[in-house]
LUMMI-930948 format. One line per 5 residues: number of its first residue (from 1); for each residue x, y, z of N, C-alpha, C. Coordinates in steps of 0.02 Angstrom, whole numbers, plus 32768, in hexadecimal, padded with zeros to 4 digits. Layout:
N
NUM) X,Y,Z,X,Y,Z,X,Y,Z ~ ...
//
This chain:
205
1) 809B,8473,7C98,80C5,8462,7C75,810C,8443,7C68 ~ 813D,843B,7CA4,8187,8431,7C8F,816D,83DA,7CD3 ~ 8138,83DF,7CFC,8126,8392,7D16,8103,8370,7CE5 ~ 80E4,8381,7CB4,80E0,834D,7C6A,8130,8352,7C53 ~ 8145,8359,7C24,8181,834A,7C13,819D,8331,7C36
6) 81B3,832C,7C86,81BE,82E3,7CB3,81B1,82B6,7CA5 ~ 8165,82B3,7CB5,815B,8270,7C97,815E,8268,7C3E ~ 8154,8291,7C20,8161,8268,7BC7,81BE,8233,7BF8 ~ 81E2,8263,7BFC,821D,824F,7BFB,8229,81F4,7C16 ~ 81F9,81F6,7C62,8203,81C5,7C90,81F5,81AE,7C66
11) 81A9,8187,7C47,818E,8157,7C12,81BC,814D,7BDF ~ 81DA,8184,7BB4,820A,817B,7B8C,823D,8147,7BA9 ~ 824C,8166,7BCB,829E,814D,7BF1,8297,80FC,7BE4 ~ 8245,80F0,7C24,822C,80A5,7C20,8220,8084,7BE2 ~ 81F0,8097,7B9F,8202,807B,7B81,822A,8065,7B46
16) 8255,807B,7B50,82AF,8079,7B35,82CB,8040,7B6A ~ 82C7,8056,7BB9,82F0,8006,7BDA,82D1,7FE1,7BFF ~ 827D,7FCA,7BF7,8251,7FAA,7C18,8265,7F5C,7C19 ~ 828C,7F4C,7BF4,829E,7F0A,7BE0,82C2,7EE6,7C23 ~ 82F6,7F0F,7C18,8316,7EFA,7C62,8302,7EF2,7CA1
21) 82C8,7F11,7CA1,82AD,7F03,7CE9,826E,7ED7,7CDE ~ 8265,7EBF,7CB3,8243,7E78,7C9F,8234,7E2D,7CD6 ~ 8280,7E29,7CC4,82A0,7DE5,7D12,82D0,7E03,7D36 ~ 82AB,7E3E,7D33,82DF,7E4F,7D8A,82E8,7E47,7DC0 ~ 82C7,7E0B,7DE1,82C3,7DF0,7E13,82F5,7D9D,7E1C
26) 830E,7D9B,7DBA,8326,7D57,7DB2,8367,7D59,7DAC ~ 8384,7DA9,7D8E,83D8,7DB7,7DA5,83F2,7DAE,7DD0 ~ 843F,7DB1,7DB2,8474,7DB3,7DF3,8468,7E03,7E35 ~ 845D,7DFC,7E5D,845D,7E2D,7EA2,8465,7E60,7E88 ~ 84BA,7E7C,7E75,84CF,7E9E,7E62,8494,7EC8,7E2A
31) 8495,7EA7,7E1D,847E,7EB2,7DB3,842A,7ED6,7DD6 ~ 840E,7EAD,7DEC,83CC,7EBD,7DF6,83BC,7F0D,7E28 ~ 83F7,7F1E,7E57,8404,7F44,7E7E,8434,7F8E,7E40 ~ 844F,7F74,7E29,8443,7FB0,7DF9,8420,7FB3,7DC4 ~ 83EB,7F94,7DA5,83B0,7FA0,7D7E,837F,7FC1,7DCA
36) 8375,7FC3,7DF6,833E,7FCF,7E0B,8355,8019,7E35 ~ 839A,8018,7E3F,839C,8068,7E4D,839A,80A3,7E1B ~ 83AC,8083,7DD4,83BA,809E,7D9C,836B,80C6,7D7F ~ 8327,8090,7DAD,82EA,80A2,7D96,82E1,80D7,7DBF ~ 82FE,80BB,7E13,82E3,80E2,7E3E,8302,8147,7E30
41) 8335,812F,7E1C,835F,819F,7DFF,8332,81A0,7DDC ~ 8322,8175,7D9D,82E2,819A,7D5D,82AB,81B1,7D8C ~ 8291,8166,7DB7,823A,818B,7DC0,8244,81C9,7DF9 ~ 8290,81DA,7E28,8295,8213,7E3A,8298,824E,7E0F ~ 82AF,8237,7DE1,82B0,82A3,7DB3,8268,82B1,7DB1
46) 823E,8282,7DA1,81E3,828B,7DB1,81B9,8298,7DF6 ~ 81E8,8294,7E3D,81CF,82A3,7E7E,81F8,826B,7E93 ~ 8222,8275,7EB9,8255,826B,7F03,822C,823F,7F37 ~ 81E2,825C,7F35,81C8,8222,7F6C,81A4,81ED,7F63 ~ 819C,81DF,7F0D,8195,81AD,7F01,81C0,817A,7EEB
51) 8181,813D,7EF1,819F,80ED,7EF9,81A0,80CA,7ED3 ~ 81A1,806E,7EBC,8184,8044,7E88,818D,8000,7EAC ~ 8173,7FE8,7E88,8175,7F92,7E94,816F,7F85,7E5F ~ 81A7,7F46,7E4B,81A3,7EFB,7E20,8183,7EDE,7E29 ~ 8146,7EB8,7E10,8140,7E97,7E18,8106,7E4D,7DFC
56) 80D0,7E41,7E2D,80B5,7E1E,7E1B,80A0,7DD3,7E16 ~ 8069,7DA8,7E18,804A,7D6E,7E0B,8078,7D4D,7DE3 ~ 808C,7D0A,7DEA,80BC,7CF4,7DB5,8080,7CDC,7D7B ~ 8041,7CCF,7D8C,800F,7CB8,7D43,800B,7D06,7D4A ~ 7FFD,7D24,7D47,7FEB,7D73,7D0D,8039,7D72,7CDA
61) 8025,7D61,7CAD,804B,7D74,7C62,8061,7DBF,7C60 ~ 803C,7E01,7C8D,8078,7E35,7C87,808F,7E3C,7CBE ~ 80C5,7E5D,7CCC,80F0,7E7A,7D13,80CD,7EB2,7D11 ~ 80C1,7EBB,7D5F,80A8,7EF3,7D76,80CA,7F2C,7D7D ~ 80D9,7F64,7D7F,80F7,7FAA,7D78,80C4,7FDF,7DB2
66) 80C3,7FCA,7DFA,80A9,7FF9,7E24,80E4,804E,7E4F ~ 80A1,8072,7E33,80BD,80AA,7E53,80A4,80CD,7E8D ~ 80D9,80D8,7EB8,80B3,80CE,7EF4,80D8,8116,7F1F ~ 80A0,8142,7F4A,80BD,8172,7F68,80CD,8150,7FB8 ~ 80DB,8129,7FBE,80C0,8100,8003,808E,813A,8040
71) 804B,8125,801F,8020,814B,8045,8020,8175,804F ~ 8069,81C9,802A,8044,81ED,804F,8019,822B,800A ~ 7FD5,8239,8021,7F97,8259,800D,7FB3,8281,7FE4 ~ 7FD2,82A9,7FEA,7FE1,82F5,7FC7,800D,82D0,7F6E ~ 802B,82A0,7F85,8042,8293,7F38,800C,825E,7F09
76) 7FD6,823B,7F2B,7F9E,820E,7F0C,7F94,823F,7EB4 ~ 7F97,8297,7EB0,7F8E,82A2,7E84,7FBB,829F,7E52 ~ 800D,829C,7E63,8048,8296,7E4D,8040,8249,7E09 ~ 8037,822A,7E4C,8035,81E6,7E35,800E,81C6,7DFB ~ 7FCC,81E1,7E06,7F88,81DE,7DD7,7F97,8202,7D95
81) 7FC0,8238,7D8E,7FD6,824F,7D5B,8010,8231,7D34 ~ 802B,8212,7D5D,8063,81E3,7D31,8053,81CC,7D26 ~ 8027,8185,7D44,8017,8156,7D24,7FEE,8165,7CE6 ~ 7FD7,8183,7D06,7F9D,81A2,7CB1,7FC4,819B,7C86 ~ 7FF6,81B7,7C8F,8019,81D0,7C23,8041,819E,7C1D
86) 8034,813A,7C5D,8062,8120,7C3D,8047,8108,7BF0 ~ 8083,80DE,7BD3,8085,80C5,7B88,805D,8079,7B88 ~ 805E,8069,7B5A,801B,802F,7B69,8064,8016,7B44 ~ 806A,7FD2,7B80,80A2,7F97,7B70,8094,7F5C,7B76 ~ 80A8,7F47,7B39,8080,7EF6,7B2F,80A8,7EC7,7B77
91) 80D7,7ECD,7B95,80E9,7EA9,7BBD,80DE,7EAF,7C19 ~ 80C0,7EF4,7C25,80AF,7F18,7C55,8073,7F2B,7C63 ~ 8058,7F2E,7CB4,801B,7F4B,7CCE,8045,7F7E,7CFB ~ 8030,7FB2,7CE0,8047,8001,7D13,8003,7FFF,7D36 ~ 800D,801A,7D81,7FD5,8013,7DB5,7FF8,8051,7DDF
96) 7FC6,8097,7DDC,7FCA,80AA,7E2B,7FB2,8094,7E5E ~ 7FDE,809A,7E8A,7FE9,808C,7ECE,7FE2,8035,7EDC ~ 7FF0,8030,7F1D,7FED,7FDC,7F24,7FBD,7FCE,7F34 ~ 7FA3,7F94,7F05,7F5A,7F77,7EFB,7F4A,7F55,7F50 ~ 7F02,7F3E,7F5B,7EE4,7F1B,7F8A,7F0D,7ED9,7F81
101) 7F29,7E9C,7F96,7F27,7E5D,7F94,7F01,7E34,7FB5 ~ 7EC1,7E45,7FD4,7EAF,7E1C,800A,7ECE,7DFF,804A ~ 7EA5,7DCF,8064,7EB1,7DA9,80A4,7EFB,7D6D,8098 ~ 7F0B,7D56,8072,7F32,7D32,806B,7F72,7D3B,8060 ~ 7F98,7D5A,80B4,7FF1,7D62,80AD,7FEA,7D6F,80FA
106) 8011,7D73,8119,8037,7D6C,814F,807D,7D91,8135 ~ 8072,7DD6,8168,80B1,7E0C,817B,80C5,7DF9,81A6 ~ 8125,7DF3,819E,8158,7DEA,81D7,8169,7E4F,81E3 ~ 8162,7E42,8220,8195,7E9D,8219,81CD,7E97,825F ~ 81E6,7EA1,8277,81EE,7EBF,82B0,8207,7E7C,82DC
111) 820B,7E2C,82B6,820B,7DFD,82DC,81C8,7DF7,82DA ~ 8176,7DEF,82D4,815D,7DDA,82E6,812C,7DC0,82A8 ~ 80FA,7DAD,829B,80DE,7D95,8270,8092,7DCD,8275 ~ 805A,7DD7,8250,802D,7DF1,8249,8000,7DE4,81FF ~ 7FD2,7DD8,8228,7FAB,7DA3,81EF,7F56,7DC0,820B
116) 7F3A,7DDE,81CD,7F02,7DFD,81C5,7EC4,7DE4,81CB ~ 7ECA,7DA9,81D2,7E93,7D73,81EB,7E87,7D5E,8241 ~ 7EB7,7D86,825E,7ED2,7D7A,82A9,7ECE,7DB4,82CC ~ 7ECA,7DE6,82AD,7ECC,7E38,82CD,7E99,7E46,82CD ~ 7E8C,7E68,82FD,7E52,7E88,8311,7E41,7ED6,8323
121) 7E16,7EEF,8311,7E04,7F2E,8313,7DB4,7F55,8330 ~ 7DC5,7F8F,8350,7D87,7F98,8376,7D74,7FBF,8345 ~ 7D1F,7FBB,8323,7D1C,8001,8303,7D01,804B,8336 ~ 7D0A,8084,831B,7D00,80C6,833A,7CDB,80EA,8316 ~ 7CB5,80FB,8345,7C6D,8127,831C,7C90,816D,8324
126) 7C6D,819A,8300,7C70,81D5,8301,7C34,81FD,82D9 ~ 7C18,820E,8327,7BCE,8221,8323,7BAA,8278,8304 ~ 7BE0,8284,82F3,7BDC,82C0,82CD,7BCC,82BD,8279 ~ 7C11,827E,8272,7BFC,8257,8228,7C0C,8233,822E ~ 7BD5,8200,8212,7BD8,81BF,8222,7C04,8180,81E4
131) 7C26,81B9,81BA,7C39,819C,8187,7C7C,81A6,8191 ~ 7C96,81B1,81B2,7CDE,81AB,81CB,7D00,8180,81E7 ~ 7D37,8170,81D3,7D37,8123,81E7,7D7B,8106,8214 ~ 7D60,80DD,823D,7D92,80F9,829C,7DA5,80B9,82A7 ~ 7DE2,809D,82B2,7DF2,8076,82CB,7E2D,8070,82F8
136) 7E23,8044,832A,7E49,802D,834E,7E49,7FD7,8355 ~ 7E9B,7FC5,832F,7EB7,7F96,8343,7ED4,7F89,8374 ~ 7ECF,7F4F,8391,7ED1,7F25,83C0,7EFC,7EE7,83C7 ~ 7F32,7EE4,83EB,7F59,7E9E,83FC,7F6C,7E9D,8440 ~ 7F56,7E69,8445,7F6B,7E36,8494,7FB7,7E45,84AF
141) 7FE6,7E39,8469,802D,7E70,8487,8047,7E97,849D ~ 801B,7EBE,8474,8037,7F06,845D,805C,7F0D,8490 ~ 8090,7F3A,8485,80B3,7F56,84CA,80D5,7FB5,84A7 ~ 80C8,7FEE,84D1,80E0,8039,84B5,8139,8032,84AC ~ 815B,7FF7,84C6,8190,7FF5,84CA,8196,7FE7,8465
146) 8169,7FAF,844F,8172,7FA7,8406,812D,7FC3,83D7 ~ 8131,8003,83F2,80E5,8028,83D1,80FA,8032,838F ~ 8142,8053,8397,8154,803F,8330,814F,8020,830C ~ 815C,7FE6,8315,8150,7FB4,82EA,8113,7F82,82F0 ~ 80D7,7FA2,8337,80A8,7F82,831E,807D,7FA6,82E8
151) 808A,7FE6,82FE,8083,8024,82CE,8092,8026,8279 ~ 80D8,8016,8274,80D7,8007,822F,80CD,7FC7,8206 ~ 80C1,7F74,8230,80B3,7F52,81FC,806A,7F54,8212 ~ 8047,7F7E,823E,7FEE,7F6D,8236,7FE7,7FAF,81ED ~ 8000,7FE2,81ED,7FEF,8002,81A7,800E,7FCE,8166
156) 8049,7FB4,817B,8077,7F7B,8125,8019,7F3F,8131 ~ 8012,7F19,8163,7FCD,7EED,814D,7F88,7F12,8131 ~ 7F7F,7F50,813F,7F34,7F6D,8128,7F41,7F8C,80E3 ~ 7F86,7FA1,80D6,7F80,7FB2,807D,7F97,7F74,805A ~ 7FA8,7F3C,8079,7F9E,7F14,8058,7F70,7EDA,8032
161) 7F52,7EF3,808F,7EF4,7ED8,807E,7ED5,7EEF,803F ~ 7ED0,7F46,8064,7E88,7F67,803B,7EAA,7F9E,7FF8 ~ 7EF5,7F91,800B,7EF8,7FB5,7FCF,7F23,8025,7FEA ~ 7F67,8020,7FCF,7F68,805E,7FD0,7F38,809D,7FD0 ~ 7F15,8093,7F92,7ED7,80D8,7F9C,7EB0,80C2,7FDF
166) 7E94,809D,7FE0,7E6D,8092,801F,7E79,809E,8065 ~ 7EC8,807E,8079,7EE6,808E,808C,7EE5,80C7,80C6 ~ 7EF9,8109,8083,7F06,8138,8080,7EC7,8178,80A0 ~ 7EA1,816E,8062,7E52,817B,8064,7E1B,8182,808F ~ 7E1C,8146,8097,7DEF,8123,809C,7DE1,811D,8101
171) 7E22,8125,8121,7E34,8111,8173,7E3D,8161,818C ~ 7E0D,817D,81AF,7E0B,81B8,81BC,7E32,81B6,8215 ~ 7E1F,817A,8229,7E63,8175,8252,7E6A,813B,826D ~ 7EB2,8124,8295,7EB3,80F9,829D,7EEB,80EC,82DA ~ 7ECF,80C3,8307,7EFC,80C4,835D,7F04,8074,834F
176) 7F48,807E,837A,7F3A,8026,8384,7F54,8021,83E9 ~ 7F58,7FE6,83FD,7F50,8004,844B,7F63,7FA9,8466 ~ 7F59,7FA1,84A5,7F62,7F47,84B1,7EFD,7F44,84C6 ~ 7EE9,7EE9,84B4,7EC0,7ECC,84AC,7EA2,7EEA,84F1 ~ 7E6C,7F15,84F8,7E4C,7F2B,854A,7E30,7ED7,856E
181) 7E40,7ED6,85B4,7E3A,7E9F,85C7,7DF7,7E69,85C1 ~ 7DCC,7EA1,85B4,7D79,7E7E,85B4,7D64,7EAA,856A ~ 7D52,7E85,8544,7D41,7E84,8503,7CE1,7E7E,84FB ~ 7CD8,7E5E,8520,7C9E,7E3D,8502,7C5D,7E68,8511 ~ 7C62,7EA7,8536,7C43,7EE4,8507,7C63,7F0A,84E8
186) 7C86,7EF4,84AE,7CB1,7F2F,848F,7CAE,7EF5,843D ~ 7C8C,7F31,8409,7C91,7F18,83CC,7CC0,7F08,839F ~ 7CEC,7EC0,8394,7D31,7EC5,8369,7D1F,7E98,832D ~ 7D47,7EA6,82FD,7D4E,7E87,82CF,7D74,7E7C,82BB ~ 7DA0,7E4A,8288,7DCA,7E3D,824C,7DE3,7E63,821D
191) 7E25,7E7D,8218,7E33,7EA8,820A,7E19,7E7D,81B7 ~ 7E06,7E53,819D,7DFB,7E2E,8175,7DB4,7E54,814F ~ 7D9A,7E5F,8184,7D54,7E90,817B,7D4D,7ECE,817F ~ 7D84,7F00,817C,7D99,7F37,818A,7D8E,7F5B,812D ~ 7D7F,7F32,8102,7D7F,7F47,80B4,7D1C,7F42,80AB
196) 7D03,7F3B,80D4,7CC8,7F1D,80DF,7CA8,7F69,8103 ~ 7CBA,7F71,8133,7CB7,7F95,8176,7CC0,7FE6,8159 ~ 7D0E,7FE8,8129,7CFA,8024,810E,7CC7,803B,80DA ~ 7CA4,8006,80BE,7C65,8023,808B,7C26,8018,809F ~ 7C3B,801C,80D8,7BF1,8017,810D,7BE7,806D,8112
201) 7C17,805F,8148,7C37,80B5,8160,7C26,80F1,8142 ~ 7C54,80CB,80E2,7C4E,8115,80BC,7BFE,810E,80A4 ~ 7BE2,80E5,80A2,7B9B,8100,8080,7B69,810E,80C2 ~ 7B72,80F0,810C,7B3E,8120,813E,7B33,8158,8131 ~ 7AF2,813D,8142,7ADA,8197,813E,7ABF,81C4,80F1
//
């Protein structure tokens, strides 16, 4: 009951204050920061590990409010419960988890550019359970010194490509390494083919 009360309180606050966030990217930076900090404080009263994004495509009539646990699987039910209690608001589309955006983007991270149309991965097989999804993402310039950069960027790219829910729930194993010197005997796919690969694996057997 306590959790439901927190959710109701949050959405009551948002209904009262939502107008100040409709044009959040067009206000002065200091006011924007003040409003975003206020939103985060209110959201953290529900759960202090939840975060949010406000935006959307310029052609959309509604502004998107995305509630995200930043890939923490155990918090998925918390997000789903919160969003299920959201009110219907004329100017807003309220979304659980970061949605898939497709391949039309390039991510800049750690001084590098990551384009899913150019990134290869090796599909991995689990003979005990063919439906498990395992991938090894390969980069010709990968180094262990920059391992954290490559991992963080890869997860960000996949998150954007196929969405937060699929990234967290559908990929059972992910590794990153340098591109092997000889790839002629290997099956490699582009990250843009990942969604289709996952679908085939999940339907295996």
